[in-house]
N, C-alpha and C positions, 0 to 999 in steps of 0.2 A: 549273611552279613557278618555274624560272629566269626565264621571260618575266614573270611576275607581279611578281616581284621588280625586274626591270628598268623595267617601266613604272611602278610606284610610286615608284622613285626620280627617274624622269624628270618625273613628275607633280609630285612635291615640289619639284624644282628650278624646274620652271615656275610654281608656285603662289607661291613665295618671290619670284620675280622679278616677276610680276605685281603681287603686293602692294607690292614696293618702286617700282615704276613708278607705281602709282597714288597712292601717298603722296607720291612727289616731284612729280607732276603738280598735285595739289592744292595743295601747300606752295609750290611755285614760282609757279603761277597767282595765287594770293592775293598772293605778295610782290609779282608784278609790279604787279597792281592797286594794292596800297597804295602802291608806290613811284611810278606814274605819277600818283596822283590825277586819272586821266582817266576820264571816262565814256563815252570812246570803245570802243564794243563791238567794232569791227572789229579795233582793235589788239590786244585781249585775245584773240580768236578767233584772230587770226594766229599769236599767241605760242603759244596752246594747242596749234594744228596744228602748228607747229614742235616743240613738245616732245613731241607724241604721235608724230610721225616720229622723232623722235631715239629716243624710248622704244622704239618698235617695232624699230627696227634694233639696239637695245642687247638687247632681248628676244630677237631671232633670235641675235645673237652669244652670249647667255647661255644659249639653247636648245642651240646647238651644242656649247658647252662642258659643257652638262648632260648631253648626248647621250653625248659622248666618257666623261665622268667615269662616269656610269650603267653604259656598256659595258664600262669597266675595272672597276668594282666587280662587276658582274655576272659578268665572266670570273674574277675571285678567287673569288667565292662557288661558281662552277660547279667550280673546282678542288677547293675544300674539300668539296662535295658528291661529287665523282667519288671524292676519297680515302676519303670514309666509305665509299662503296660498296664499294671494293676491300678496305678493311680487314674490312667485314662479310662479304665473300665468303672472307676466309681470307688475303688477300695482306698480310701485316704488312710487306713491304718497301716499300709504298707511302709516298710523300712528298709534300709540298705545295710546299716549296722555296719559299716566301714570306718573303723578310727585311725587308719593310717594315717601318718604326718605327710605323705606325699601328695601330689597335685589331685590325683585320682581320690584319694581319701578325703581331701578338702571339698572336692566337688559332690561326694558321696554326703559328707556331714551336710553341706549347704542344702542339698536335696532334701534330707531326712527334716530338717529345720522348716523347709517350705512345706512339706507334707504335713508335719505337726500343726503348723499355723492354719493350714487350709482345713484340717480336720476340725480345729477348734473353731474356726469361723462358720464352717458348715453345720457343725452341731448347735453353734449359736443361732444361725439362720433357722434351722430345724425346729428348735424348741420355740423360736418367736413364732415361726408358721403355726405350729400346733397351738399354741396358746392363742393366737389370733382365730383359728378355727374354732376352738372351744367357746370363745367369747361370741363370735358371729352365729355358731350354732345354738348358742344359749339365746340368742336374741328371739324377741317375739316378732320382729320385723323381717320380712323376706329381702334377701340381699343377694345380687347376682353382679359379677364382673364381666365385661365384655372386652374382646380385643379389638384393635382399630379396624381389623377387618370383618368386625360385627359377629364373632364366634364366642362362644361361652367359655369363659376362663375357669370361673368357679362359682358355686351357688351353696348357700346354706341349706340346711333340712327344711325350713320353712317355705323356702322358695320350691324345694322338690315337692313338698305336700300340696302346694297352690296348684302345680301343673298337672293336668290328666295323665300325661305320658312320661313325666319325670323330666329330670334335667340330664342331657349328655353333653359331657365336657368336649369340647372341640367341633361342635355342631352349630350351625347357625342359629342365631338367637330368635329368628323368626319362626324356629321349629320349636322353641320353647315358650315364647310369649307372643301371642298374636293381637294383642292390644295396640291398636294405633297410636294412642296417646304415650304409652310407655316407649314404643319404638322411636316415636318422634322425639321424645325428651333426651333419650340416649343419644341418638344422631346428633341432635343440637348440641348436647353437652361436648362431644367429642369435636364437633366442627367449630365451636366458637371458644372452647375452652373455658366455659363458664357453668356455674351450677343452672340447672334447670329443674323447675317443680311443676307437676301438672297432676290432674286427677284422672283416675282410671276406673272405670265400672264394668269393663266386660272382661275381665281376668277370671272371675267366678260370678255366677249368677246371683244376683242379690247382694254382692258384696261391693263396697266402695275402697278405694286405696288412694292414698296421697302418695306420689311417686316424687322421690328427689334424685336426679340424676347429676353425678359429678366426674370431672374428667381426672383419670389417674395420672400421676408423674411421668409414667412410663408410657404414655398414649394410652388409648382404650378409656373405657369408663366403668364407673360402678353406680348402680341403682339400688336404692332403699324404697322398698313398699310398705307403708303404713297402713294397716287396716283402720279405717274411720267409720265403719258401718255401725258401730256401736255408739260411737260419739256424736254421729249425725243423726242416730235415731233417738238419743237422749236430749239432743238440741232441737230436734223438731218436736218432740214431746214438751218441753219447756215453752216453747214458741206458742205451740198450740194451746198450752193451758194459759199463759199470760194472755194471749189473744182472747181467748173464750171468757177468762175472768174480766179482762177489762171490757168486753163487749156486754158482758151481763150487769157490770156495775154501771155502766152509762145511764139505763132506766132509772134505778132508784136514786142515783146522785143528781140526776135531772129533777127528779121529784122532790127531793130534799132541799135542793137549791130553789126551786120554784115556790114551795111552801113557806121557806124561810123569807123570801123576798115578799110573799104575800103577807106575812105576819108582819114583817117589817114596815110595810106601807100602812098597815093597821093599827100599828101601835105607837103612842105618842112618844116624843122625845124624852120625856122626863121619867119613863117607866123604867124600872131597874132590868126587867126581861128583855129590854131592847138591846142590851149589851150582850146578852147569851143568844139573841137569834142572830145577831151580827157576826159572832164567833161561828154558830153552825153555818151562816151563809158563806163565809170566807173558806172554811175548812172542806166545804161541799165543792165549792168552785175550783180548789187545790186538788181535792181527789179527782174531779173530772178533769182537770187538765193532765194530772198524772195517769189516769186511764188512757186518755186520748194519746199520750206520748207512748206509754207501753204499747198500744195497739199499732201504733206507727211504726214503732221500732220493730216489732214482732213480724209486720208485713215486709218492711224493708229488707230484714235479715232473711227471711224465708223466700224472697224473689217473688212474692205474689203483687208487688207493686211494678205496673208496666210504666215504663218511662218511654215519652215520646221525643225522641231525639230530633233535632233539626239544627242546621247552621244559624246561630245566633250571635250577635256583635257582644263583646264585653261591655261595651259603653252603656248598651241598652239596659242590661242586667244591673250594672252598678247603679245608673240613675234610677231604676225602678227601686232598688233596695234604699237608696238614699231619700227618695220621694216618700216612702212609708214611713220612715224615721225622722225626717226633717222637723216636723213641727214638735216632737218628743224631745229631741235633741234642743231646739230652741227654747222649749220650756225650762230644759235642766242647764240652760247656758253652755251648750257644748257646741263648739264649732265643726260641723260636719263637711268633710272635704272629700271630693271625688278626684281621683287621678287615674288615667288611663294612656298607656304608651302601647297597647296591644292593637294593631292594624287590622288584624284578620279577624276570623269568627271562630267559634268552638262549637263543638257537636255536644249539645246538652238539651235537657228539659227544663225548661225555662220556671216551672213552677218550683221544680225540686230544687235547682241551684237558688232560687230566690229564698226559698225555706232555709237554706245553707247560710246564706249571706243575713238574711233576718236574724238568725240565731246568734251569729257571731256579733253582729251590729247590737243586739239586745244585751249581750253579754257586756259589750264594752261599754255600753251606756249604763249597765247596772254596776260594774266593778271598777272601770276606768274613766268614769265622767270627772273625777277630781282632778284629771290632768287638763279639761277644758277643750280638748280637740280630739276628734276621731277621723282617720284617713280611711277611705275605700279605694282600692285601686287594682290594676290589672297590668302585667308586663308579660311580653314573650319570653319564654325559657325553652329552647330548642323546639321540639315538636309540640309542645303544651304552652298554655297561657295559665299564668300563675296569678290568682287572686288573692289579695290580702286585705285584712281589716285589723288597722293599726291603733291602739289607743296610746295614752302617755299618762296613765294612772300609777298606782303603786307597783304595779309588777307581780310575778308570780315566782316563788323560790324554785330552783333548778330541781330538786327532788320530786316536785309534782308535776313536771312537764310529761314525764312517759306515761303518766295515767290520766291525763287530763280527758280522753276520749272514751274512757271506760264508764259504763253506765253506772249512775248513781255516785260517782266519785265527785268529792267536792273539797276544795281548798280550804275554806272557811265555812265549815257546817252550819255554824249559827247564822253568819251573815248571808248564806245562800238561801235557808229557809225563810228568813226575814223578806227577802227580795222575791219569794214567790216561785223559785226556780224548782224544777223538778230531778234535776240532776242527769236528764236523760236527752238534753238538746244536742251535746257534742257527739254522744254517741250515735243519734239519728244522722247528723251531718257528715261523721266518718262513713256510715254504710251507704249514704247516699253518692258521695264523692267516689268511693270504691266501685259502685254500680255504674258510675262515670268513666272507669279505667283510670281515675285519678288517685293522686296522694294528698294527704292532709297533715299538718302539724303545727306545732307553737313553739314561737320563740318568745324569750322573756328574760328579763333581768330585774331584781328588786330595785324600785326607785326609778326604772327608766321605761316602764310601761310594758305593753304585751303586743305581740303580733301574730295572728292567726292567718296561716296560709294554706291553699289548697290549688291543686292543678287539673285542669280539663284539657282533654287532646284538643289540638287545633284542627279546624276544619279545612277541607281542600279548596272550599270556594273561597276566593278572597272578598275583601269587603272593605269598604272606605269608611273605616270607623273615626279615623282622625285621632288626634290627641286632645284630650278635653281635660279641662281642670275648673271646676266649679266649686264656689264655698256658698253655703248656706247662710 
């Protein structure tokens, strides 16, 4: 290619010189003929021969100059071609170093500037990649990136240690990770472009992992595997301890409560020790209630409680909860109203959901009865039915809302103890709702009451629940 360029340049120079020579020959010969006004053919021929010799010598000189110029241009073009080849091979430090002011020099300087910018950008990207690899390799979690066609793009050292055969870049993911839960989460993340979370137990024997798969901007997905084996072991130990202690406390607390009640019955009202016996009885009752709630919470958290799911109408559960608290609400002069616009049924354990509703209504009577009204209701929300308990009391400050469902958390600690609460009711309700594949939350504003809402999945069996609205 370089030789073709050279010869083309040389031929162009020669053609130009030949054309100029021929033009000069014709022009000068005609001028001589006219100026001499002579028909002497020999004089004209001699002049023409002299002109041709002169033109030939000029052509040779011009050819020599053309040869030198063509070689110089060819050398400059060759440097540009060599530069392009080095850049294509990955050598971004290549430079042409041609500072001539002509067009080829300007092209060379532009290419040098482009190569310099590419080298700077590549160095920045490489530094960022090295920093990212260092961060990922220093993590305690295993990280693996997958291409859209399911092949391993990258994995950190922790991931390599988890797999018996190691990680082979470019190999199908199934050769590295054989856990179906991990593979399913990664596939779902790529298909839906949403973050997926799952739990994997078959990656390593005796180890449990929390897997989070997220789509990458350039397609593909990245998965992070967090080892939760020790956390689950500690949680199980805590639950077992709480359950065992709560179980062991039931017998002595029952005895204390029974003996205190017996002594109260045999003690006259004016005796000073009666007050002490009443304090003992109240605290024994409170401790017994606390141990029962702790035992219930530990059982629900550990999954030991088996729920009996069946299709049930929301109206039935709302009316049952209202019936349990109708007399108490009347005693406190609270108007208890039931609203239901959910026409279908939900998959639920009626006893467990009744416990959730009872806890929410009981809290509304304790802390929101000053509003004089409590509303129980249910309404369809997508593929779920949302239940709610609304009061019109003083409300809850926004900073407390995220922590309401934590165990033992109290908004007003002094008032909660006076009302006899254990601080575990909402935590138990949260775990029951989660076991039903639902969600629970609270909405409130100071001075405008509070609303506690939870969802349950709708059943496929249609039911004519109707729209009910009753007032007690």
